[in-house]
C-alpha positions in Angstrom: 21.0 -116.1 -55.3 20.3 -116.9 -51.6 20.9 -113.3 -50.8 18.4 -112.1 -53.5 15.9 -114.6 -52.4 16.0 -113.2 -48.9 15.4 -109.7 -50.4 12.2 -111.0 -52.1 11.0 -112.5 -48.8 11.6 -109.2 -47.0 9.5 -107.4 -49.6 6.7 -110.0 -49.4 6.8 -109.7 -45.6 6.6 -106.0 -45.7 3.5 -106.2 -48.0 1.8 -108.6 -45.6 2.8 -106.2 -42.7 1.1 -103.3 -44.4 -2.1 -105.3 -45.0 -2.2 -106.5 -41.3 -1.8 -102.8 -40.1 -5.0 -102.0 -41.9 -7.0 -104.5 -40.0 -9.5 -103.3 -37.3 -9.8 -104.8 -33.9 -13.4 -103.6 -33.5 -15.8 -106.5 -32.4 -18.0 -106.7 -35.5 -20.9 -108.2 -33.4 -21.3 -104.8 -31.7 -21.6 -102.6 -34.7 -24.8 -101.3 -36.3 -25.5 -102.2 -39.8 -24.2 -98.9 -41.1 -21.0 -99.2 -39.0 -20.3 -102.6 -40.4 -20.9 -101.4 -44.0 -18.7 -98.5 -43.5 -15.8 -100.7 -42.3 -16.3 -103.1 -45.2 -16.2 -100.1 -47.7 -13.3 -98.4 -45.9 -11.2 -101.5 -46.1 -11.1 -101.3 -49.9 -8.9 -98.1 -49.3 -6.5 -99.6 -46.7 -3.9 -99.9 -49.5 -2.6 -97.0 -51.4 -1.9 -97.5 -55.2 1.8 -97.8 -54.4 1.4 -100.4 -51.7 -0.8 -102.4 -54.0 1.8 -102.2 -56.9 4.7 -103.1 -54.5 2.7 -106.2 -53.3 1.9 -107.2 -56.8 5.6 -106.7 -57.8 6.8 -108.9 -54.9 4.4 -111.6 -55.8 5.3 -111.5 -59.5 9.1 -111.6 -58.6 8.6 -114.6 -56.4 6.6 -116.4 -59.1 9.2 -115.5 -61.8 12.0 -116.8 -59.7 10.4 -120.1 -58.9 9.3 -120.5 -62.6 12.8 -119.8 -63.9 14.8 -121.7 -61.2 16.5 -118.3 -60.5 17.7 -117.9 -64.0 17.8 -114.8 -66.3 14.1 -114.5 -66.4 13.8 -114.0 -62.7 16.7 -111.5 -62.6 15.1 -109.6 -65.4 11.8 -109.3 -63.5 13.8 -108.2 -60.4 15.6 -105.5 -62.4 12.2 -104.3 -63.9 10.6 -104.0 -60.6 13.5 -102.3 -58.9 13.5 -99.8 -61.7 10.2 -98.5 -60.5 11.7 -96.5 -57.7 14.0 -94.7 -60.1 11.0 -93.5 -62.2 9.9 -90.9 -59.7 10.0 -92.1 -56.1 7.5 -94.6 -54.7 4.9 -94.0 -57.3 7.2 -95.4 -59.9 6.2 -98.9 -58.8 2.6 -98.3 -59.8 3.8 -96.7 -63.2 6.2 -99.7 -63.7 3.4 -102.1 -63.1 1.4 -100.5 -65.7 4.2 -100.4 -68.2 4.8 -104.2 -67.7 1.1 -104.9 -68.3 0.3 -102.5 -71.2 2.4 -102.0 -74.3 1.7 -98.3 -74.9 1.0 -95.0 -73.1 -2.6 -94.8 -74.2 -3.5 -98.2 -72.8 -1.5 -97.4 -69.6 -3.4 -94.1 -69.1 -6.7 -95.8 -69.7 -5.9 -98.4 -67.1 -4.9 -95.7 -64.6 -8.0 -93.6 -65.3 -10.1 -96.8 -64.8 -8.5 -97.3 -61.4 -9.3 -93.7 -60.3 -12.9 -94.1 -61.7 -13.5 -97.4 -59.6 -12.1 -95.6 -56.5 -14.5 -92.7 -57.0 -17.4 -95.1 -57.3 -16.3 -96.9 -54.2 -15.7 -93.6 -52.3 -19.2 -92.3 -53.4 -20.8 -95.4 -51.7 -18.6 -95.0 -48.7 -19.5 -91.3 -48.2 -23.2 -92.2 -48.3 -22.6 -94.9 -45.6 -20.4 -92.5 -43.5 -23.1 -90.0 -43.4 -25.5 -92.5 -42.0 -23.0 -93.4 -39.3 -22.4 -89.7 -38.6 -26.1 -89.1 -38.4 -26.4 -91.9 -35.9 -23.5 -90.6 -33.8 -24.9 -87.1 -33.9 -28.2 -88.3 -32.7 -26.3 -90.3 -29.9 -24.5 -87.1 -28.9 -27.7 -85.1 -28.6 -29.3 -87.8 -26.5 -26.3 -88.1 -24.2 -26.2 -84.2 -23.7 -29.9 -84.2 -22.8 -29.5 -87.3 -20.4 -26.3 -85.9 -18.8 -28.1 -82.5 -18.2 -31.1 -84.2 -16.5 -29.0 -86.6 -14.6 -30.5 -89.7 -16.4 -27.2 -91.2 -17.1 -23.9 -91.6 -15.3 -20.6 -90.1 -16.5 -19.1 -93.6 -16.9 -21.9 -94.8 -19.1 -21.8 -91.7 -21.2 -18.0 -92.2 -21.7 -18.8 -95.7 -23.0 -21.1 -94.3 -25.5 -18.7 -91.6 -26.5 -15.9 -94.1 -26.9 -17.9 -95.8 -29.7 -18.3 -92.4 -31.4 -14.6 -91.8 -31.1 -13.8 -95.2 -32.6 -16.0 -94.4 -35.6 -14.4 -91.1 -36.0 -10.8 -92.5 -35.8 -11.6 -95.2 -38.4 -13.0 -92.6 -40.8 -10.0 -90.4 -40.2 -7.4 -93.2 -40.9 -9.4 -93.9 -44.2 -9.2 -90.3 -45.0 -5.5 -90.2 -44.6 -5.1 -93.3 -47.0 -7.3 -91.5 -49.5 -5.3 -88.4 -49.5 -2.2 -90.6 -50.1 -3.9 -92.3 -53.1 -4.9 -88.9 -54.5 -1.2 -87.7 -54.3 0.0 -91.0 -55.9 -2.5 -90.7 -58.8 -1.4 -87.2 -59.4 2.3 -88.3 -59.5 1.5 -91.2 -61.7 -0.5 -89.0 -64.1 2.6 -86.7 -64.4 4.7 -89.7 -65.4 2.3 -90.8 -68.1 1.3 -89.1 -71.3 -1.4 -89.8 -73.9 -3.9 -88.1 -76.2 -5.4 -84.9 -75.0 -8.8 -86.7 -74.6 -7.4 -89.4 -72.4 -5.3 -87.0 -70.3 -8.5 -85.0 -69.7 -10.4 -88.1 -68.7 -7.8 -89.0 -66.1 -7.6 -85.3 -64.9 -11.3 -85.4 -64.5 -11.4 -88.4 -62.4 -8.6 -87.2 -60.2 -10.4 -83.9 -59.6 -13.5 -85.8 -58.8 -11.6 -87.9 -56.3 -10.1 -84.7 -54.7 -13.7 -83.2 -54.3 -15.0 -86.3 -52.7 -12.2 -86.6 -50.3 -12.9 -82.9 -49.3 -16.6 -83.8 -48.8 -15.6 -86.7 -46.5 -13.2 -84.6 -44.6 -15.8 -81.9 -44.1 -18.3 -84.4 -42.8 -15.8 -85.9 -40.4 -14.8 -82.4 -39.1 -18.4 -81.7 -38.5 -18.8 -84.7 -36.2 -15.5 -83.9 -34.5 -16.8 -80.4 -33.7 -20.0 -81.8 -32.2 -18.0 -84.3 -30.2 -15.8 -81.5 -28.7 -18.7 -79.6 -27.4 -20.3 -82.6 -25.7 -21.1 -82.1 -22.0 -18.6 -84.8 -21.0 -15.1 -85.1 -22.2 
């Protein structure tokens, strides 16, 4: 039992570590309103669906063990959670979490579809904000190019301004990577879940919408990267 308890502690610690890795070290006081809003919105995507399910599983196991005093109930919860990995890789945790919460495939598919739909809504808001930030950064790049050309600004000062743009770009790129992981996990979860044709079409539609929005964000980011690459100072 002690050995099993240590295993739970390890899982919980891993989940805490994942959350900590997503934290930005940027001084919030120096950010523009759009930059602050972008980071707040992007933070909602710092966990993939699998990471969220694993974290929930770990917490659920810990609660179950404490409530049952380490008895059969806690062991049963452990077996159920561990079975998630056997259901199709890491995404199995997400599917197993839905199976524990919902009694039938239709309800599970509805819940998954709702998860994708909410992510689509959040992503649409984030894309609108990211475009504001990209517009601000593009304007800054144009201004820096003009000032560098006319000798109105030193290279050191220009590099400071460019560092801020690079920080914004890196933040968006990291969020983009998480979104791509989420999309893959949703696709895998969909493959492991069946329902009525109408419900399957609804989830497929939301997944397709998510893919399109991710492509839009990637295109916007690449546009800024290209403008940054042709700046007069490296």
